[in-house]
PAFIMAR-816097 format. One record per residue (C-alpha): x, y, z. Coordinates in nm, 3 decimals. Example, Ala and Ser with C-alpha at 12.3 -4.5 7.8 and 13.67 -1.06 7.14 Angstrom:
REM PAFIMAR-816097
((1.230; -0.450; 0.780)) ((1.367; -0.106; 0.714)) 
This chain:
REM PAFIMAR-816097
((-1.335; -5.114; -2.181)) ((-1.302; -5.130; -1.808)) ((-1.002; -4.904; -1.817)) ((-1.193; -4.654; -2.031)) ((-1.503; -4.652; -1.807)) ((-1.320; -4.621; -1.479)) ((-1.242; -4.247; -1.480)) ((-1.601; -4.164; -1.575)) ((-1.739; -4.359; -1.283)) ((-1.479; -4.207; -1.052)) ((-1.601; -3.854; -1.147)) ((-1.966; -3.928; -1.064)) ((-1.927; -3.898; -0.685)) ((-1.746; -3.565; -0.736)) ((-2.035; -3.429; -0.944)) ((-2.287; -3.547; -0.686)) ((-2.093; -3.379; -0.408)) ((-2.090; -3.053; -0.604)) ((-2.466; -3.072; -0.667)) ((-2.536; -3.140; -0.300)) ((-2.316; -2.847; -0.202)) ((-2.494; -2.612; -0.446)) ((-2.833; -2.724; -0.319)) ((-2.726; -2.652; 0.039)) ((-2.612; -2.303; -0.057)) ((-2.943; -2.233; -0.233)) ((-3.137; -2.345; 0.074)) ((-2.923; -2.137; 0.307)) ((-2.932; -1.814; 0.104)) ((-3.290; -1.706; 0.194)) ((-3.224; -1.775; 0.558)) ((-2.905; -1.572; 0.567)) ((-3.017; -1.279; 0.346)) ((-3.394; -1.264; 0.383)) ((-3.598; -1.097; 0.653)) ((-3.739; -1.354; 0.889)) ((-4.083; -1.265; 1.019)) ((-4.165; -1.334; 1.379)) ((-4.428; -1.600; 1.435)) ((-4.791; -1.533; 1.519)) ((-4.733; -1.675; 1.867)) ((-4.438; -1.438; 1.927)) ((-4.634; -1.141; 1.793)) ((-4.929; -1.213; 2.019)) ((-4.703; -1.269; 2.321)) ((-4.556; -0.921; 2.268)) ((-4.909; -0.779; 2.238)) ((-4.995; -0.934; 2.575)) ((-4.689; -0.770; 2.729)) ((-4.795; -0.431; 2.588)) ((-5.143; -0.467; 2.736)) ((-5.005; -0.577; 3.072)) ((-4.765; -0.282; 3.079)) ((-5.046; -0.036; 3.001)) ((-5.265; -0.176; 3.275)) ((-4.980; -0.175; 3.527)) ((-4.888; 0.188; 3.455)) ((-5.250; 0.305; 3.476)) ((-5.345; 0.096; 3.779)) ((-5.578; -0.110; 3.556)) ((-5.774; 0.204; 3.464)) ((-5.670; 0.235; 3.100)) ((-5.896; 0.126; 2.817)) ((-5.716; -0.100; 2.571)) ((-5.834; -0.221; 2.231)) ((-5.646; -0.462; 2.003)) ((-5.719; -0.461; 1.630)) ((-5.537; -0.725; 1.423)) ((-5.409; -0.619; 1.081)) ((-5.453; -0.902; 0.833)) ((-5.251; -0.953; 0.519)) ((-5.493; -1.041; 0.235)) ((-5.462; -1.389; 0.092)) ((-5.642; -1.565; -0.189)) ((-5.940; -1.767; -0.079)) ((-5.893; -1.697; 0.291)) ((-5.938; -1.441; 0.564)) ((-5.574; -1.341; 0.554)) ((-5.272; -1.395; 0.778)) ((-5.194; -1.186; 1.082)) ((-4.949; -0.914; 0.972)) ((-4.941; -0.685; 1.277)) ((-5.139; -0.576; 1.582)) ((-5.267; -0.223; 1.635)) ((-5.306; -0.151; 2.006)) ((-5.501; 0.152; 2.130)) ((-5.433; 0.259; 2.489)) ((-5.644; 0.534; 2.645)) ((-5.476; 0.669; 2.958)) ((-5.672; 0.833; 3.237)) ((-5.391; 1.068; 3.336)) ((-5.135; 1.252; 3.120)) ((-4.868; 1.188; 3.384)) ((-4.874; 0.820; 3.280)) ((-4.726; 0.895; 2.936)) ((-4.363; 0.884; 3.054)) ((-4.391; 0.549; 3.234)) ((-4.580; 0.384; 2.946)) ((-4.320; 0.510; 2.695)) ((-4.042; 0.366; 2.913)) ((-4.226; 0.034; 2.942)) ((-4.272; 0.016; 2.564)) ((-3.900; 0.085; 2.513)) ((-3.814; -0.201; 2.749)) ((-4.046; -0.443; 2.568)) ((-3.890; -0.351; 2.233)) ((-3.537; -0.395; 2.370)) ((-3.622; -0.730; 2.528)) ((-3.753; -0.869; 2.198)) ((-3.483; -0.701; 1.984)) ((-3.740; -0.487; 1.804)) ((-3.667; -0.149; 1.655)) ((-3.901; 0.126; 1.771)) ((-4.005; 0.451; 1.603)) ((-4.194; 0.716; 1.797)) ((-4.410; 1.004; 1.675)) ((-4.656; 1.231; 1.851)) ((-4.917; 1.501; 1.810)) ((-5.141; 1.680; 2.060)) ((-5.260; 1.415; 2.301)) ((-5.161; 1.117; 2.085)) ((-4.833; 0.925; 2.085)) ((-4.759; 0.649; 1.835)) ((-4.499; 0.375; 1.872)) ((-4.416; 0.146; 1.577)) ((-4.236; -0.181; 1.650)) ((-4.045; -0.356; 1.368)) ((-3.854; -0.683; 1.339)) ((-3.593; -0.695; 1.061)) ((-3.761; -0.399; 0.896)) ((-4.110; -0.555; 0.907)) ((-4.364; -0.375; 1.125)) ((-4.518; -0.595; 1.393)) ((-4.708; -0.352; 1.617)) ((-4.841; 0.001; 1.619)) ((-4.926; 0.129; 1.967)) ((-5.145; 0.441; 1.991)) ((-5.127; 0.601; 2.335)) ((-5.411; 0.850; 2.374)) ((-5.413; 1.095; 2.663)) ((-5.706; 1.294; 2.797)) ((-5.777; 1.642; 2.671)) ((-5.783; 1.933; 2.914)) ((-6.058; 1.893; 3.169)) ((-6.394; 2.005; 3.037)) ((-6.266; 2.072; 2.684)) ((-6.533; 1.850; 2.527)) ((-6.815; 1.959; 2.754)) ((-7.063; 2.183; 2.579)) ((-7.155; 2.464; 2.818)) ((-7.467; 2.670; 2.763)) ((-7.379; 3.034; 2.822)) ((-7.678; 3.205; 2.660)) ((-8.047; 3.203; 2.727)) ((-8.158; 3.029; 2.407)) ((-8.128; 2.663; 2.315)) ((-7.916; 2.712; 2.001)) ((-7.734; 2.390; 1.921)) ((-7.475; 2.358; 1.644)) ((-7.345; 2.018; 1.530)) ((-7.035; 2.027; 1.310)) ((-6.948; 1.726; 1.096)) ((-6.601; 1.704; 0.948)) ((-6.601; 1.436; 0.682)) ((-6.360; 1.286; 0.426)) ((-6.136; 1.158; 0.709)) ((-5.912; 0.859; 0.640)) ((-5.662; 0.996; 0.390)) ((-5.438; 1.236; 0.581)) ((-5.275; 1.163; 0.917)) ((-5.164; 1.522; 0.985)) ((-5.509; 1.662; 0.912)) ((-5.670; 1.411; 1.147)) ((-5.422; 1.499; 1.424)) ((-5.495; 1.871; 1.389)) ((-5.868; 1.812; 1.392)) ((-5.868; 1.582; 1.694)) ((-5.670; 1.839; 1.893)) ((-5.958; 2.091; 1.881)) ((-6.110; 2.140; 2.223)) ((-6.483; 2.119; 2.148)) ((-6.726; 1.847; 2.040)) ((-6.699; 1.741; 1.677)) ((-6.858; 1.464; 1.477)) ((-6.591; 1.295; 1.266)) ((-6.715; 1.118; 0.952)) ((-6.464; 0.865; 0.823)) ((-6.443; 0.714; 0.476)) ((-6.420; 0.333; 0.478)) ((-6.156; 0.101; 0.334)) ((-5.871; 0.353; 0.353)) ((-5.532; 0.292; 0.518)) ((-5.617; 0.528; 0.805)) ((-5.991; 0.459; 0.840)) ((-5.976; 0.239; 1.149)) ((-5.694; 0.433; 1.312)) ((-5.868; 0.771; 1.280)) ((-6.203; 0.632; 1.398)) ((-6.042; 0.471; 1.703)) ((-5.850; 0.782; 1.801)) ((-6.150; 1.012; 1.752)) ((-6.357; 0.786; 1.974)) ((-6.085; 0.771; 2.240)) ((-6.055; 1.150; 2.241)) ((-6.428; 1.188; 2.305)) ((-6.547; 1.289; 1.959)) ((-6.836; 1.118; 1.782)) ((-6.770; 0.888; 1.486)) ((-6.978; 0.843; 1.174)) ((-6.934; 0.641; 0.856)) ((-6.893; 0.867; 0.553)) ((-7.083; 0.634; 0.321)) ((-6.967; 0.648; -0.043)) ((-7.253; 0.670; -0.292)) ((-7.280; 0.708; -0.666)) ((-7.244; 1.061; -0.796)) ((-7.443; 1.223; -1.074)) ((-7.119; 1.306; -1.255)) ((-6.938; 1.031; -1.443)) ((-6.611; 1.221; -1.394)) ((-6.633; 1.236; -1.014)) ((-6.379; 1.031; -0.820)) ((-6.531; 0.705; -0.699)) ((-6.434; 0.503; -0.395)) ((-6.338; 0.135; -0.411)) ((-6.679; 0.034; -0.274)) ((-6.987; 0.254; -0.303)) ((-7.365; 0.226; -0.316)) ((-7.485; 0.238; -0.676)) ((-7.824; 0.267; -0.836)) ((-7.958; -0.080; -0.915)) ((-7.817; -0.256; -0.607)) ((-8.070; -0.461; -0.412)) ((-8.115; -0.465; -0.035)) ((-7.884; -0.765; 0.015)) ((-7.605; -0.606; -0.190)) ((-7.644; -0.276; -0.005)) ((-7.638; -0.445; 0.335)) ((-7.328; -0.647; 0.247)) ((-7.145; -0.334; 0.133)) ((-7.257; -0.145; 0.445)) ((-7.138; -0.425; 0.675)) ((-6.794; -0.427; 0.513)) ((-6.761; -0.050; 0.544)) ((-6.857; -0.051; 0.911)) ((-6.588; -0.312; 0.980)) ((-6.327; -0.052; 0.886)) ((-6.487; 0.239; 1.076)) ((-6.532; 0.123; 1.438)) ((-6.759; 0.310; 1.682)) ((-6.973; 0.464; 1.405)) ((-7.312; 0.573; 1.544)) ((-7.453; 0.703; 1.218)) ((-7.380; 0.766; 0.851)) ((-7.385; 1.052; 0.606)) ((-7.345; 1.026; 0.232)) ((-7.015; 1.089; 0.053)) ((-7.101; 1.241; -0.285)) ((-7.413; 1.044; -0.380)) ((-7.609; 1.301; -0.578)) ((-7.742; 1.027; -0.805)) ((-7.778; 0.769; -0.529)) ((-7.968; 0.987; -0.282)) ((-8.216; 1.086; -0.554)) ((-8.302; 0.721; -0.622)) ((-8.600; 0.605; -0.411)) ((-8.528; 0.233; -0.459)) ((-8.165; 0.255; -0.348)) ((-8.249; 0.467; -0.044)) ((-8.526; 0.223; 0.051)) ((-8.270; -0.060; 0.024)) ((-8.029; 0.121; 0.258)) ((-8.258; 0.217; 0.545)) ((-8.342; -0.132; 0.685)) ((-7.972; -0.200; 0.743)) ((-7.931; 0.129; 0.929)) ((-8.243; 0.071; 1.137)) ((-8.139; -0.281; 1.238)) ((-7.799; -0.153; 1.351)) ((-7.942; 0.146; 1.538)) ((-7.762; 0.394; 1.312)) ((-7.898; 0.735; 1.220)) ((-7.871; 0.902; 0.879)) ((-7.764; 1.257; 0.794)) ((-7.844; 1.371; 0.442)) ((-7.550; 1.578; 0.319)) ((-7.785; 1.721; 0.055)) ((-7.544; 1.714; -0.238)) ((-7.850; 1.749; -0.465)) ((-8.173; 1.941; -0.417)) ((-8.381; 1.647; -0.543)) ((-8.256; 1.409; -0.273)) ((-8.512; 1.169; -0.124)) ((-8.276; 1.027; 0.141)) ((-8.408; 1.219; 0.442)) ((-8.775; 1.154; 0.357)) ((-8.706; 0.784; 0.299)) ((-8.523; 0.751; 0.630)) ((-8.806; 0.921; 0.814)) ((-9.068; 0.703; 0.643)) ((-8.883; 0.379; 0.720)) ((-8.818; 0.456; 1.087)) ((-8.455; 0.569; 1.078)) ((-8.355; 0.870; 1.289)) ((-8.247; 1.138; 1.045)) ((-8.146; 1.499; 0.986)) ((-8.026; 1.717; 0.699)) ((-7.727; 1.938; 0.651)) ((-7.805; 2.310; 0.650)) ((-7.465; 2.469; 0.579)) ((-7.149; 2.368; 0.395)) ((-6.862; 2.544; 0.568)) ((-6.588; 2.536; 0.307)) ((-6.721; 2.523; -0.048)) ((-6.502; 2.833; -0.068)) ((-6.177; 2.751; 0.110)) ((-6.079; 3.100; 0.230)) ((-6.085; 3.168; 0.603)) ((-6.312; 3.471; 0.555)) ((-6.566; 3.263; 0.364)) ((-6.558; 2.992; 0.633)) ((-6.613; 3.254; 0.905)) ((-6.919; 3.370; 0.709)) ((-7.057; 3.016; 0.681)) ((-7.005; 2.957; 1.053)) ((-7.201; 3.273; 1.124)) ((-7.479; 3.153; 0.892)) ((-7.491; 2.818; 1.075)) ((-7.503; 2.999; 1.411)) ((-7.797; 3.212; 1.299)) ((-7.981; 2.902; 1.175)) ((-7.923; 2.740; 1.516)) ((-8.055; 3.047; 1.695)) ((-8.361; 3.065; 1.472)) ((-8.449; 2.693; 1.452)) ((-8.299; 2.560; 1.774)) ((-8.030; 2.359; 1.596)) ((-7.826; 2.342; 1.277)) ((-7.591; 2.092; 1.115)) ((-7.284; 2.221; 0.932)) ((-7.045; 2.007; 0.728)) ((-6.681; 2.084; 0.653)) ((-6.360; 1.908; 0.557)) ((-6.023; 1.855; 0.730)) ((-5.847; 2.133; 0.541)) ((-5.596; 2.361; 0.713)) ((-5.804; 2.677; 0.662)) ((-6.118; 2.504; 0.791)) ((-5.944; 2.374; 1.103)) ((-5.784; 2.714; 1.170)) ((-6.119; 2.892; 1.126)) ((-6.292; 2.653; 1.365)) ((-6.020; 2.694; 1.627)) ((-6.051; 3.072; 1.607)) ((-6.425; 3.124; 1.566)) ((-6.600; 2.849; 1.763)) ((-6.502; 2.993; 2.106)) ((-6.666; 3.322; 1.996)) ((-6.985; 3.140; 1.900)) ((-6.989; 2.951; 2.229)) ((-6.945; 3.277; 2.419)) ((-7.261; 3.416; 2.264)) ((-7.467; 3.111; 2.360)) ((-7.424; 2.863; 2.074)) ((-7.388; 2.512; 2.213)) ((-7.155; 2.280; 2.022)) ((-7.313; 1.932; 2.028)) ((-7.277; 1.598; 1.855)) ((-7.500; 1.518; 1.559)) ((-7.674; 1.246; 1.760)) ((-7.811; 1.525; 1.983)) ((-8.009; 1.681; 1.697)) ((-8.125; 1.391; 1.476)) ((-8.489; 1.298; 1.527)) 
């Protein structure tokens, strides 16, 4: 019996050694093949270096904002995934030195760096093992006086142009923000580019609004992830509003996105206005339906308000947009001011770039919406 059991017991240590070896290989595989993320402490240390470099290059005159990007997690606020850093330079000559400093930081921490740019905005993306850690937006000043509305005529004819539906398209936002006159940019919430576009518009000197999604009359209309719907109470409305504003920084007012059913509902509009009043936000009724009660409700409940007079691009042709701009200009000359709403479409942006200087030359003052709400 002993002779028969011996070989079996002699094989046991060999089997155990094999199992231990396999376990070690399994443990080591993720480390060798996976992508190791840098720690929160390392990420934040790099962010501090970026801020210090920006301040050094600008002589401590740059404005810097840091917005953490959180990775959603169940039952929590989410883990830090990356930092977005917005640097507003006071002088375009500082772009070269800040780009060099950012390259040096990336090299020191063995980060890959990808650079892109548009008029007045440079973007640097840092990555570690293919995982993005930072996005740095370097925003340079526009040409001197480009956002200063100059009155050239004898009448007080003010035109405020809102471009809404921002937050989807990076190229459209870049083209829009490069225009050299005051615009009010209305940004949809909870989109991948919502915060980025709002920050860059604010840094460039444009005015930011929240393009507030509301329930449409049509059941076939595209709905946003979060919107105000008929039947919501004041607490539900305020909670939704607060969440939207978190994703659209620097908003000074709101206008409705769609909302033909919502803006015609007195109870829902009455539930919205206290939250706007408490936050000091104004309301612009986009007037997507003739039976809207939004403007009247805002006025009754003490919220500064105004209404849209002209849609610029219901017809997307350049000739039609020129005609709508002329209509808005005549309204401004007749009534003292007008609000026109358009969208970040190529034809709209091209028409604005071509026609607005002509309107300014005849005495139409381009202003922000906050200058005409009452």
